[in-house]
C-alpha beads as a LAMMPS data file, in Angstrom:
LAMMPS data file: protein, C-alpha beads

500 atoms
499 bonds

1 atom types
1 bond types

-500.0 500.0 xlo xhi
-500.0 500.0 ylo yhi
-500.0 500.0 zlo zhi

Masses

1 110.0

Atoms # bond

1 1 1 138.760 229.751 358.371
2 1 1 139.002 225.978 358.176
3 1 1 136.620 223.082 358.658
4 1 1 135.079 222.833 362.163
5 1 1 136.480 226.244 363.114
6 1 1 134.244 227.538 365.962
7 1 1 134.781 231.084 364.663
8 1 1 132.683 230.251 361.586
9 1 1 129.392 230.498 363.429
10 1 1 130.352 233.730 365.200
11 1 1 131.532 235.316 361.945
12 1 1 128.274 234.307 360.248
13 1 1 126.245 236.459 362.646
14 1 1 128.317 239.601 361.959
15 1 1 130.035 239.217 358.574
16 1 1 132.852 241.579 357.664
17 1 1 133.866 243.020 354.304
18 1 1 137.544 242.790 355.301
19 1 1 139.758 241.415 352.501
20 1 1 136.659 241.156 350.300
21 1 1 138.584 241.219 346.964
22 1 1 140.825 238.409 348.175
23 1 1 137.913 236.339 349.454
24 1 1 135.995 236.852 346.219
25 1 1 139.037 235.874 344.159
26 1 1 139.646 232.744 346.225
27 1 1 135.976 231.855 346.110
28 1 1 135.830 232.350 342.334
29 1 1 138.829 230.118 341.806
30 1 1 137.538 227.369 344.104
31 1 1 134.235 227.399 342.246
32 1 1 136.015 227.508 338.887
33 1 1 138.157 224.548 339.943
34 1 1 135.014 222.688 340.937
35 1 1 133.442 223.443 337.575
36 1 1 136.527 222.298 335.675
37 1 1 136.747 219.042 337.620
38 1 1 133.004 218.530 337.425
39 1 1 132.989 219.150 333.687
40 1 1 135.917 216.814 333.020
41 1 1 134.520 214.034 335.212
42 1 1 130.982 214.514 333.900
43 1 1 132.173 214.323 330.301
44 1 1 134.227 211.220 331.049
45 1 1 131.403 209.509 332.942
46 1 1 128.875 210.475 330.268
47 1 1 131.067 208.852 327.623
48 1 1 130.900 205.643 329.675
49 1 1 127.248 205.787 330.714
50 1 1 126.011 206.685 327.210
51 1 1 127.353 203.325 326.062
52 1 1 125.818 201.417 328.978
53 1 1 122.393 203.101 328.988
54 1 1 119.788 204.038 326.369
55 1 1 118.267 207.404 325.382
56 1 1 115.014 206.178 326.974
57 1 1 116.796 205.767 330.334
58 1 1 117.852 209.412 330.219
59 1 1 114.364 210.377 329.066
60 1 1 112.753 208.702 332.092
61 1 1 115.025 210.633 334.451
62 1 1 114.226 213.854 332.584
63 1 1 110.498 213.183 332.999
64 1 1 110.945 212.727 336.737
65 1 1 112.844 216.037 336.995
66 1 1 109.755 217.899 335.822
67 1 1 108.110 216.792 339.066
68 1 1 111.149 217.052 341.335
69 1 1 112.011 220.568 340.196
70 1 1 108.441 221.656 340.814
71 1 1 108.561 220.064 344.261
72 1 1 111.897 221.735 344.987
73 1 1 110.203 225.092 344.509
74 1 1 107.607 224.244 347.134
75 1 1 110.458 223.629 349.544
76 1 1 112.282 226.805 348.586
77 1 1 111.229 229.808 350.612
78 1 1 114.349 231.826 349.951
79 1 1 116.191 230.697 353.091
80 1 1 119.630 230.850 351.481
81 1 1 119.237 234.362 349.997
82 1 1 117.604 235.544 353.223
83 1 1 120.534 234.259 355.281
84 1 1 123.131 235.608 352.853
85 1 1 121.546 239.000 352.209
86 1 1 120.767 240.096 355.787
87 1 1 123.470 242.316 357.273
88 1 1 123.002 240.961 360.798
89 1 1 121.746 237.625 362.066
90 1 1 121.141 236.002 365.436
91 1 1 121.585 232.384 366.388
92 1 1 117.820 232.213 366.828
93 1 1 117.396 233.355 363.210
94 1 1 119.518 230.412 362.046
95 1 1 117.614 227.938 364.202
96 1 1 114.263 229.272 363.019
97 1 1 115.329 229.066 359.370
98 1 1 116.585 225.516 359.931
99 1 1 113.297 224.188 361.316
100 1 1 111.305 225.944 358.614
101 1 1 113.530 224.238 356.031
102 1 1 113.186 220.818 357.673
103 1 1 109.401 221.078 357.755
104 1 1 109.369 222.074 354.090
105 1 1 111.736 219.228 353.190
106 1 1 109.534 216.513 354.665
107 1 1 106.442 218.146 353.222
108 1 1 107.940 218.288 349.745
109 1 1 109.044 214.640 349.917
110 1 1 105.433 213.704 350.690
111 1 1 104.201 215.809 347.759
112 1 1 106.614 214.086 345.359
113 1 1 105.284 210.679 346.400
114 1 1 101.681 211.873 346.121
115 1 1 102.161 213.313 342.613
116 1 1 104.041 210.308 341.228
117 1 1 100.921 208.651 339.809
118 1 1 99.476 211.797 338.150
119 1 1 102.919 212.411 336.635
120 1 1 103.081 208.876 335.286
121 1 1 99.638 209.361 333.763
122 1 1 100.587 212.723 332.186
123 1 1 103.657 211.282 330.468
124 1 1 101.929 207.969 329.771
125 1 1 104.937 206.270 331.366
126 1 1 104.302 204.197 334.566
127 1 1 108.029 203.630 335.171
128 1 1 108.597 207.139 336.515
129 1 1 106.396 206.606 339.620
130 1 1 108.880 204.403 341.543
131 1 1 111.711 206.679 340.430
132 1 1 109.959 209.599 342.101
133 1 1 109.427 207.597 345.304
134 1 1 113.159 207.001 345.521
135 1 1 114.350 210.535 344.736
136 1 1 111.962 212.102 347.262
137 1 1 114.526 211.354 349.998
138 1 1 116.883 213.909 348.430
139 1 1 114.592 216.766 349.472
140 1 1 114.854 215.788 353.117
141 1 1 118.653 215.607 352.910
142 1 1 118.877 218.938 351.073
143 1 1 116.731 220.856 353.543
144 1 1 118.519 219.317 356.520
145 1 1 121.748 220.896 355.258
146 1 1 120.536 224.105 353.599
147 1 1 121.510 226.337 356.542
148 1 1 125.020 224.845 356.596
149 1 1 125.443 225.684 352.906
150 1 1 123.990 229.156 353.521
151 1 1 126.572 229.831 356.231
152 1 1 129.391 228.794 353.884
153 1 1 128.008 231.042 351.138
154 1 1 127.515 234.012 353.479
155 1 1 131.164 233.870 354.554
156 1 1 132.462 232.975 351.062
157 1 1 133.930 229.728 352.444
158 1 1 133.912 228.122 349.046
159 1 1 136.804 225.801 349.786
160 1 1 134.482 223.997 352.205
161 1 1 131.696 224.066 349.611
162 1 1 134.141 222.630 347.106
163 1 1 134.897 219.660 349.363
164 1 1 131.237 218.730 349.920
165 1 1 130.182 219.161 346.281
166 1 1 133.195 217.308 344.908
167 1 1 132.425 214.388 347.221
168 1 1 128.873 214.371 345.870
169 1 1 130.219 214.260 342.323
170 1 1 132.687 211.425 342.898
171 1 1 130.214 209.230 344.748
172 1 1 127.434 209.852 342.223
173 1 1 129.609 209.011 339.248
174 1 1 131.166 205.941 340.887
175 1 1 127.845 204.447 341.974
176 1 1 126.118 205.222 338.654
177 1 1 128.810 203.595 336.536
178 1 1 129.062 200.541 338.805
179 1 1 125.301 199.964 338.746
180 1 1 124.995 200.660 334.996
181 1 1 127.716 198.095 334.289
182 1 1 125.793 195.635 336.465
183 1 1 122.687 196.134 334.315
184 1 1 120.521 198.321 336.564
185 1 1 119.566 200.633 333.667
186 1 1 117.828 203.861 334.644
187 1 1 118.140 202.980 338.342
188 1 1 121.893 203.410 338.128
189 1 1 121.291 207.149 337.582
190 1 1 118.719 207.308 340.390
191 1 1 120.743 205.519 343.075
192 1 1 123.911 207.328 342.012
193 1 1 122.250 210.713 342.589
194 1 1 120.940 209.658 346.009
195 1 1 124.327 208.269 347.100
196 1 1 126.040 211.506 346.065
197 1 1 123.566 213.590 348.027
198 1 1 124.133 211.470 351.150
199 1 1 127.893 212.007 350.872
200 1 1 127.462 215.778 350.495
201 1 1 125.105 215.896 353.486
202 1 1 127.558 214.093 355.753
203 1 1 130.510 216.276 354.770
204 1 1 128.820 219.687 354.993
205 1 1 127.507 218.822 358.462
206 1 1 131.047 217.926 359.438
207 1 1 132.871 220.978 358.040
208 1 1 130.349 223.652 359.181
209 1 1 130.086 223.604 363.014
210 1 1 126.409 224.510 363.217
211 1 1 124.131 222.310 365.344
212 1 1 120.518 223.531 365.476
213 1 1 118.849 224.041 368.814
214 1 1 115.293 223.011 369.636
215 1 1 113.778 226.464 369.362
216 1 1 111.880 228.557 366.863
217 1 1 110.896 232.200 366.543
218 1 1 107.688 232.741 364.574
219 1 1 108.601 236.416 364.230
220 1 1 111.465 235.439 361.877
221 1 1 108.993 233.958 359.403
222 1 1 106.579 236.880 359.720
223 1 1 109.372 239.417 359.260
224 1 1 110.642 237.709 356.122
225 1 1 107.377 236.466 354.688
226 1 1 107.155 239.079 351.943
227 1 1 110.767 238.687 350.789
228 1 1 110.539 234.895 351.028
229 1 1 107.309 234.958 349.050
230 1 1 109.009 236.957 346.292
231 1 1 111.880 234.475 346.143
232 1 1 109.358 231.653 346.013
233 1 1 107.286 233.360 343.325
234 1 1 110.380 233.984 341.201
235 1 1 111.323 230.352 341.631
236 1 1 107.902 229.168 340.465
237 1 1 108.105 231.230 337.311
238 1 1 111.685 230.108 336.675
239 1 1 110.552 226.505 337.099
240 1 1 107.858 226.946 334.463
241 1 1 110.296 228.696 332.131
242 1 1 112.894 225.973 332.659
243 1 1 110.663 222.884 332.601
244 1 1 108.057 223.751 329.991
245 1 1 110.169 222.462 327.112
246 1 1 110.916 219.171 328.914
247 1 1 107.241 218.574 329.658
248 1 1 106.194 219.324 326.067
249 1 1 108.904 217.151 324.503
250 1 1 108.290 214.284 326.936
251 1 1 104.526 214.186 326.466
252 1 1 104.535 214.867 322.720
253 1 1 107.509 212.826 321.525
254 1 1 108.132 210.199 324.250
255 1 1 111.120 209.172 326.423
256 1 1 113.545 208.373 323.594
257 1 1 113.257 211.772 321.896
258 1 1 113.313 213.444 325.303
259 1 1 116.532 211.532 326.003
260 1 1 118.112 213.033 322.875
261 1 1 116.797 216.494 323.739
262 1 1 118.009 216.443 327.337
263 1 1 121.387 215.025 326.348
264 1 1 121.852 217.889 323.899
265 1 1 121.250 220.361 326.723
266 1 1 123.409 218.460 329.229
267 1 1 126.774 220.068 328.389
268 1 1 125.438 223.637 327.955
269 1 1 123.412 223.165 331.151
270 1 1 126.591 222.057 332.897
271 1 1 128.177 225.269 331.656
272 1 1 125.250 227.390 332.805
273 1 1 124.130 225.789 336.042
274 1 1 127.618 224.833 337.218
275 1 1 129.929 227.582 336.037
276 1 1 127.484 230.470 336.069
277 1 1 125.720 229.286 339.204
278 1 1 129.033 228.747 340.961
279 1 1 130.126 232.263 340.080
280 1 1 126.742 233.580 341.209
281 1 1 127.307 231.902 344.575
282 1 1 130.507 233.921 344.895
283 1 1 129.249 237.288 343.683
284 1 1 125.867 237.286 345.477
285 1 1 127.301 237.425 349.028
286 1 1 129.940 239.859 347.779
287 1 1 127.230 242.070 346.260
288 1 1 125.244 241.813 349.497
289 1 1 128.218 243.132 351.479
290 1 1 128.555 246.025 349.014
291 1 1 124.860 246.873 348.731
292 1 1 125.318 250.223 350.506
293 1 1 128.280 251.257 348.328
294 1 1 126.799 252.028 344.912
295 1 1 130.114 252.778 343.210
296 1 1 131.781 249.581 344.424
297 1 1 128.654 247.606 343.532
298 1 1 128.658 249.019 339.997
299 1 1 132.320 248.183 339.460
300 1 1 131.756 244.698 340.864
301 1 1 128.924 244.011 338.424
302 1 1 130.969 245.146 335.408
303 1 1 133.954 243.101 336.551
304 1 1 131.721 240.024 336.956
305 1 1 130.389 240.484 333.415
306 1 1 133.923 240.759 332.002
307 1 1 135.133 237.638 333.802
308 1 1 132.078 235.476 333.156
309 1 1 131.883 236.418 329.476
310 1 1 135.565 235.508 329.057
311 1 1 134.766 232.027 330.402
312 1 1 131.245 231.322 329.150
313 1 1 131.340 232.741 325.604
314 1 1 134.277 230.681 324.271
315 1 1 132.777 227.532 325.776
316 1 1 129.435 228.159 324.102
317 1 1 130.958 228.980 320.718
318 1 1 133.252 225.970 320.973
319 1 1 130.347 223.605 321.684
320 1 1 128.369 224.938 318.736
321 1 1 131.281 224.650 316.283
322 1 1 132.422 221.220 317.541
323 1 1 128.974 219.676 318.058
324 1 1 129.613 216.832 315.577
325 1 1 132.896 215.533 317.047
326 1 1 131.682 216.132 320.626
327 1 1 128.652 213.881 320.125
328 1 1 130.637 211.255 318.190
329 1 1 133.339 210.988 320.865
330 1 1 131.216 211.319 323.997
331 1 1 128.070 209.439 323.083
332 1 1 128.679 207.407 319.916
333 1 1 127.017 207.294 316.526
334 1 1 123.655 206.181 317.961
335 1 1 123.280 209.654 319.498
336 1 1 123.606 211.559 316.178
337 1 1 120.165 213.281 316.547
338 1 1 121.717 215.261 319.417
339 1 1 124.025 217.304 317.121
340 1 1 121.669 219.969 315.686
341 1 1 119.967 220.480 319.055
342 1 1 123.350 220.865 320.785
343 1 1 124.247 223.796 318.514
344 1 1 121.136 225.683 319.647
345 1 1 121.496 224.545 323.260
346 1 1 125.006 226.011 323.409
347 1 1 123.653 229.461 322.560
348 1 1 120.845 229.056 325.106
349 1 1 123.414 228.170 327.773
350 1 1 125.423 231.338 327.130
351 1 1 122.373 233.603 327.280
352 1 1 121.023 231.981 330.444
353 1 1 124.397 232.163 332.173
354 1 1 124.769 235.888 331.569
355 1 1 121.153 236.578 332.535
356 1 1 121.503 234.587 335.751
357 1 1 124.593 236.512 336.806
358 1 1 123.021 239.950 336.391
359 1 1 119.794 238.840 338.090
360 1 1 121.729 238.498 341.348
361 1 1 121.525 242.300 341.575
362 1 1 117.824 242.020 342.468
363 1 1 118.525 239.677 345.369
364 1 1 121.586 241.506 346.671
365 1 1 119.596 244.748 346.665
366 1 1 116.727 243.075 348.484
367 1 1 114.380 243.625 345.491
368 1 1 113.318 240.082 344.503
369 1 1 109.829 241.353 343.667
370 1 1 111.218 243.045 340.542
371 1 1 112.701 239.762 339.379
372 1 1 109.320 238.124 339.961
373 1 1 107.526 240.702 337.805
374 1 1 110.072 240.407 334.985
375 1 1 109.826 236.609 334.901
376 1 1 106.043 236.768 335.069
377 1 1 106.031 238.997 331.990
378 1 1 108.219 236.484 330.142
379 1 1 105.960 233.517 330.896
380 1 1 103.381 233.993 328.074
381 1 1 106.177 234.348 325.516
382 1 1 107.790 231.121 326.751
383 1 1 104.548 229.152 326.512
384 1 1 103.835 230.388 322.985
385 1 1 107.419 229.882 321.775
386 1 1 107.693 226.304 323.039
387 1 1 104.239 225.181 321.928
388 1 1 104.606 226.702 318.461
389 1 1 108.140 225.371 318.198
390 1 1 106.936 221.830 318.958
391 1 1 105.172 221.837 315.576
392 1 1 108.672 221.442 314.093
393 1 1 109.800 218.729 316.497
394 1 1 112.445 218.904 319.210
395 1 1 114.604 221.237 317.130
396 1 1 111.706 223.696 316.959
397 1 1 111.273 223.548 320.744
398 1 1 114.967 224.340 321.221
399 1 1 114.683 227.272 318.805
400 1 1 111.721 228.654 320.735
401 1 1 113.733 228.394 323.944
402 1 1 116.561 230.332 322.295
403 1 1 114.172 233.177 321.478
404 1 1 112.911 233.323 325.070
405 1 1 116.478 233.311 326.436
406 1 1 117.441 236.247 324.209
407 1 1 114.473 238.312 325.396
408 1 1 115.226 237.343 329.006
409 1 1 118.802 238.601 328.690
410 1 1 117.516 241.883 327.262
411 1 1 115.406 242.440 330.388
412 1 1 118.521 242.534 332.604
413 1 1 118.848 246.236 331.768
414 1 1 116.301 246.752 334.579
415 1 1 118.672 245.144 337.096
416 1 1 121.621 247.086 335.707
417 1 1 119.816 250.370 336.278
418 1 1 119.507 249.551 339.988
419 1 1 123.277 249.905 340.343
420 1 1 123.801 252.684 337.817
421 1 1 125.177 250.494 335.026
422 1 1 124.140 251.557 331.545
423 1 1 123.315 248.888 328.985
424 1 1 126.114 250.101 326.722
425 1 1 128.594 249.755 329.597
426 1 1 127.509 246.152 330.151
427 1 1 127.785 245.418 326.425
428 1 1 131.229 247.024 326.348
429 1 1 132.292 244.798 329.256
430 1 1 131.280 241.666 327.318
431 1 1 132.466 242.861 323.888
432 1 1 136.155 241.819 324.106
433 1 1 135.318 238.234 325.031
434 1 1 132.617 238.178 322.351
435 1 1 135.058 239.282 319.643
436 1 1 137.741 236.855 320.833
437 1 1 135.189 234.024 320.833
438 1 1 134.166 234.801 317.258
439 1 1 137.806 234.715 316.180
440 1 1 138.227 231.404 317.960
441 1 1 135.057 229.947 316.435
442 1 1 136.048 230.921 312.903
443 1 1 139.543 229.505 313.341
444 1 1 138.342 226.189 314.783
445 1 1 135.735 225.835 312.017
446 1 1 138.359 226.395 309.306
447 1 1 140.733 223.895 310.895
448 1 1 137.985 221.266 311.173
449 1 1 136.753 221.895 307.656
450 1 1 140.070 221.886 305.784
451 1 1 142.909 220.570 307.957
452 1 1 141.828 217.880 310.408
453 1 1 139.429 215.679 308.339
454 1 1 141.086 212.367 307.529
455 1 1 144.314 213.253 309.308
456 1 1 143.446 211.986 312.795
457 1 1 141.054 209.801 314.753
458 1 1 137.914 211.326 316.311
459 1 1 139.366 211.640 319.813
460 1 1 142.660 213.130 318.600
461 1 1 140.799 215.505 316.282
462 1 1 138.562 216.744 319.104
463 1 1 141.482 217.234 321.488
464 1 1 143.447 219.081 318.801
465 1 1 140.471 221.306 318.016
466 1 1 139.976 222.194 321.675
467 1 1 143.661 223.032 322.109
468 1 1 143.652 225.185 318.984
469 1 1 140.508 226.936 320.188
470 1 1 141.995 227.693 323.611
471 1 1 145.132 229.078 321.990
472 1 1 143.214 231.225 319.518
473 1 1 140.908 232.633 322.181
474 1 1 143.786 233.435 324.533
475 1 1 145.753 235.164 321.821
476 1 1 142.729 237.113 320.569
477 1 1 141.809 238.228 324.098
478 1 1 145.345 239.447 324.784
479 1 1 145.358 241.425 321.526
480 1 1 141.809 242.790 321.733
481 1 1 141.478 243.310 325.486
482 1 1 144.786 243.015 327.330
483 1 1 143.220 244.558 330.446
484 1 1 140.647 241.745 330.661
485 1 1 143.343 239.115 330.129
486 1 1 145.437 240.685 332.885
487 1 1 142.395 240.755 335.162
488 1 1 141.869 237.025 334.770
489 1 1 145.554 236.327 335.354
490 1 1 145.626 238.647 338.358
491 1 1 142.720 236.779 339.919
492 1 1 144.644 233.511 339.688
493 1 1 147.826 235.072 341.078
494 1 1 145.871 236.663 343.907
495 1 1 144.627 233.243 344.945
496 1 1 148.169 231.841 345.063
497 1 1 149.391 234.706 347.229
498 1 1 146.600 234.424 349.822
499 1 1 145.913 231.783 352.463
500 1 1 143.108 229.314 351.687

Bonds

1 1 1 2
2 1 2 3
3 1 3 4
4 1 4 5
5 1 5 6
6 1 6 7
7 1 7 8
8 1 8 9
9 1 9 10
10 1 10 11
11 1 11 12
12 1 12 13
13 1 13 14
14 1 14 15
15 1 15 16
16 1 16 17
17 1 17 18
18 1 18 19
19 1 19 20
20 1 20 21
21 1 21 22
22 1 22 23
23 1 23 24
24 1 24 25
25 1 25 26
26 1 26 27
27 1 27 28
28 1 28 29
29 1 29 30
30 1 30 31
31 1 31 32
32 1 32 33
33 1 33 34
34 1 34 35
35 1 35 36
36 1 36 37
37 1 37 38
38 1 38 39
39 1 39 40
40 1 40 41
41 1 41 42
42 1 42 43
43 1 43 44
44 1 44 45
45 1 45 46
46 1 46 47
47 1 47 48
48 1 48 49
49 1 49 50
50 1 50 51
51 1 51 52
52 1 52 53
53 1 53 54
54 1 54 55
55 1 55 56
56 1 56 57
57 1 57 58
58 1 58 59
59 1 59 60
60 1 60 61
61 1 61 62
62 1 62 63
63 1 63 64
64 1 64 65
65 1 65 66
66 1 66 67
67 1 67 68
68 1 68 69
69 1 69 70
70 1 70 71
71 1 71 72
72 1 72 73
73 1 73 74
74 1 74 75
75 1 75 76
76 1 76 77
77 1 77 78
78 1 78 79
79 1 79 80
80 1 80 81
81 1 81 82
82 1 82 83
83 1 83 84
84 1 84 85
85 1 85 86
86 1 86 87
87 1 87 88
88 1 88 89
89 1 89 90
90 1 90 91
91 1 91 92
92 1 92 93
93 1 93 94
94 1 94 95
95 1 95 96
96 1 96 97
97 1 97 98
98 1 98 99
99 1 99 100
100 1 100 101
101 1 101 102
102 1 102 103
103 1 103 104
104 1 104 105
105 1 105 106
106 1 106 107
107 1 107 108
108 1 108 109
109 1 109 110
110 1 110 111
111 1 111 112
112 1 112 113
113 1 113 114
114 1 114 115
115 1 115 116
116 1 116 117
117 1 117 118
118 1 118 119
119 1 119 120
120 1 120 121
121 1 121 122
122 1 122 123
123 1 123 124
124 1 124 125
125 1 125 126
126 1 126 127
127 1 127 128
128 1 128 129
129 1 129 130
130 1 130 131
131 1 131 132
132 1 132 133
133 1 133 134
134 1 134 135
135 1 135 136
136 1 136 137
137 1 137 138
138 1 138 139
139 1 139 140
140 1 140 141
141 1 141 142
142 1 142 143
143 1 143 144
144 1 144 145
145 1 145 146
146 1 146 147
147 1 147 148
148 1 148 149
149 1 149 150
150 1 150 151
151 1 151 152
152 1 152 153
153 1 153 154
154 1 154 155
155 1 155 156
156 1 156 157
157 1 157 158
158 1 158 159
159 1 159 160
160 1 160 161
161 1 161 162
162 1 162 163
163 1 163 164
164 1 164 165
165 1 165 166
166 1 166 167
167 1 167 168
168 1 168 169
169 1 169 170
170 1 170 171
171 1 171 172
172 1 172 173
173 1 173 174
174 1 174 175
175 1 175 176
176 1 176 177
177 1 177 178
178 1 178 179
179 1 179 180
180 1 180 181
181 1 181 182
182 1 182 183
183 1 183 184
184 1 184 185
185 1 185 186
186 1 186 187
187 1 187 188
188 1 188 189
189 1 189 190
190 1 190 191
191 1 191 192
192 1 192 193
193 1 193 194
194 1 194 195
195 1 195 196
196 1 196 197
197 1 197 198
198 1 198 199
199 1 199 200
200 1 200 201
201 1 201 202
202 1 202 203
203 1 203 204
204 1 204 205
205 1 205 206
206 1 206 207
207 1 207 208
208 1 208 209
209 1 209 210
210 1 210 211
211 1 211 212
212 1 212 213
213 1 213 214
214 1 214 215
215 1 215 216
216 1 216 217
217 1 217 218
218 1 218 219
219 1 219 220
220 1 220 221
221 1 221 222
222 1 222 223
223 1 223 224
224 1 224 225
225 1 225 226
226 1 226 227
227 1 227 228
228 1 228 229
229 1 229 230
230 1 230 231
231 1 231 232
232 1 232 233
233 1 233 234
234 1 234 235
235 1 235 236
236 1 236 237
237 1 237 238
238 1 238 239
239 1 239 240
240 1 240 241
241 1 241 242
242 1 242 243
243 1 243 244
244 1 244 245
245 1 245 246
246 1 246 247
247 1 247 248
248 1 248 249
249 1 249 250
250 1 250 251
251 1 251 252
252 1 252 253
253 1 253 254
254 1 254 255
255 1 255 256
256 1 256 257
257 1 257 258
258 1 258 259
259 1 259 260
260 1 260 261
261 1 261 262
262 1 262 263
263 1 263 264
264 1 264 265
265 1 265 266
266 1 266 267
267 1 267 268
268 1 268 269
269 1 269 270
270 1 270 271
271 1 271 272
272 1 272 273
273 1 273 274
274 1 274 275
275 1 275 276
276 1 276 277
277 1 277 278
278 1 278 279
279 1 279 280
280 1 280 281
281 1 281 282
282 1 282 283
283 1 283 284
284 1 284 285
285 1 285 286
286 1 286 287
287 1 287 288
288 1 288 289
289 1 289 290
290 1 290 291
291 1 291 292
292 1 292 293
293 1 293 294
294 1 294 295
295 1 295 296
296 1 296 297
297 1 297 298
298 1 298 299
299 1 299 300
300 1 300 301
301 1 301 302
302 1 302 303
303 1 303 304
304 1 304 305
305 1 305 306
306 1 306 307
307 1 307 308
308 1 308 309
309 1 309 310
310 1 310 311
311 1 311 312
312 1 312 313
313 1 313 314
314 1 314 315
315 1 315 316
316 1 316 317
317 1 317 318
318 1 318 319
319 1 319 320
320 1 320 321
321 1 321 322
322 1 322 323
323 1 323 324
324 1 324 325
325 1 325 326
326 1 326 327
327 1 327 328
328 1 328 329
329 1 329 330
330 1 330 331
331 1 331 332
332 1 332 333
333 1 333 334
334 1 334 335
335 1 335 336
336 1 336 337
337 1 337 338
338 1 338 339
339 1 339 340
340 1 340 341
341 1 341 342
342 1 342 343
343 1 343 344
344 1 344 345
345 1 345 346
346 1 346 347
347 1 347 348
348 1 348 349
349 1 349 350
350 1 350 351
351 1 351 352
352 1 352 353
353 1 353 354
354 1 354 355
355 1 355 356
356 1 356 357
357 1 357 358
358 1 358 359
359 1 359 360
360 1 360 361
361 1 361 362
362 1 362 363
363 1 363 364
364 1 364 365
365 1 365 366
366 1 366 367
367 1 367 368
368 1 368 369
369 1 369 370
370 1 370 371
371 1 371 372
372 1 372 373
373 1 373 374
374 1 374 375
375 1 375 376
376 1 376 377
377 1 377 378
378 1 378 379
379 1 379 380
380 1 380 381
381 1 381 382
382 1 382 383
383 1 383 384
384 1 384 385
385 1 385 386
386 1 386 387
387 1 387 388
388 1 388 389
389 1 389 390
390 1 390 391
391 1 391 392
392 1 392 393
393 1 393 394
394 1 394 395
395 1 395 396
396 1 396 397
397 1 397 398
398 1 398 399
399 1 399 400
400 1 400 401
401 1 401 402
402 1 402 403
403 1 403 404
404 1 404 405
405 1 405 406
406 1 406 407
407 1 407 408
408 1 408 409
409 1 409 410
410 1 410 411
411 1 411 412
412 1 412 413
413 1 413 414
414 1 414 415
415 1 415 416
416 1 416 417
417 1 417 418
418 1 418 419
419 1 419 420
420 1 420 421
421 1 421 422
422 1 422 423
423 1 423 424
424 1 424 425
425 1 425 426
426 1 426 427
427 1 427 428
428 1 428 429
429 1 429 430
430 1 430 431
431 1 431 432
432 1 432 433
433 1 433 434
434 1 434 435
435 1 435 436
436 1 436 437
437 1 437 438
438 1 438 439
439 1 439 440
440 1 440 441
441 1 441 442
442 1 442 443
443 1 443 444
444 1 444 445
445 1 445 446
446 1 446 447
447 1 447 448
448 1 448 449
449 1 449 450
450 1 450 451
451 1 451 452
452 1 452 453
453 1 453 454
454 1 454 455
455 1 455 456
456 1 456 457
457 1 457 458
458 1 458 459
459 1 459 460
460 1 460 461
461 1 461 462
462 1 462 463
463 1 463 464
464 1 464 465
465 1 465 466
466 1 466 467
467 1 467 468
468 1 468 469
469 1 469 470
470 1 470 471
471 1 471 472
472 1 472 473
473 1 473 474
474 1 474 475
475 1 475 476
476 1 476 477
477 1 477 478
478 1 478 479
479 1 479 480
480 1 480 481
481 1 481 482
482 1 482 483
483 1 483 484
484 1 484 485
485 1 485 486
486 1 486 487
487 1 487 488
488 1 488 489
489 1 489 490
490 1 490 491
491 1 491 492
492 1 492 493
493 1 493 494
494 1 494 495
495 1 495 496
496 1 496 497
497 1 497 498
498 1 498 499
499 1 499 500
């Protein structure tokens, strides 16, 4: 299906599992391509912006995200998973979900404006209030297009998703750099994000031919209230788990230290929230289509673990080993405090990515309440770990977050049991990539410690290290797990042999 294809809406109401492996493979590659481009462009733009802006500018934006992420949860009632997970939909269901989302979007925007002054008082930083006023418009734009994105996800039309998200990225980066160069400071990041969201909104409305009708069925909300409430509850707990460290660092150590802390987590978060989340967007609708076939579901979960671990693990190990040259090249010497935090953040990113992938089992099986209970049990540990860790500064907070992430990953055995996957089977699926990543990490460390120093400039040294790491990982994976290597290669070849 292509943009504006009238068949998209009809297919959304009665999705088919026909050619599911091919659609999953194409979707995975489109999302992987988006992640690669996003990562490259984000790294390049960060290298520019880090020299035009200050750590305090990034810290102010990070403070505002504590409020905006909380507000986003109030506007999230699980519409996307509800649309994706249901086997059958009606046009009235889509229209009802749309108007619910719109009402929530405007309501959340009003809440963001209302909480701007209490937030400024909490952080002792009045400059974040006007930032929150500006970014509130993004919630309206997001909820006006959430059903369009849900339709694309339900049908695995990730080429169309790629187009809208890539437009967002290009516009955001272009506007941010232009305004930063003109001296707009923190506002360059704010207006860049808003401009990108506007571009994404316009494109997704164009490519997905859904136009809401002026009608609403209250029965849709009543029928899905319990499931939506579980999605919402899980989101609230995830917000607390994900924002607690930012709030503690911001209030305790101020915007500059928060800028260092958030910058250290930026690349691992890109790895987790972009790569892992993009893959989750592919596997969740695929899992939903397979929910009645336990054997196929089980094999799909194990295959997802093998593929994601072969992508995420080497990236995380590489970031930890190359933290020094990464910070020097991307940000400059003034950002040196980022290095030790980045090493811990890389490990956190790997653990969160793997945990997020497996957690999709709860949603695909229509059991979000289990995810809610698991996250609720983790909350006290997160609060204690972050607060105690703050006694040792920002590095202690990051270490506490690492502990929580490890325990969170361990709890995924509950989700695995729902599809008959034993913990040892999941570990065996991730073991080849883990071993290959360790080989890669050791090789890159030796090269950086004894070969590269003094023989090349910082940029050349970093590029050489990355190339050596890619080569070592590829060779180790082929030797240790040729089946996994062939699986990755087969996925790429499958994409080339199928229509887009």
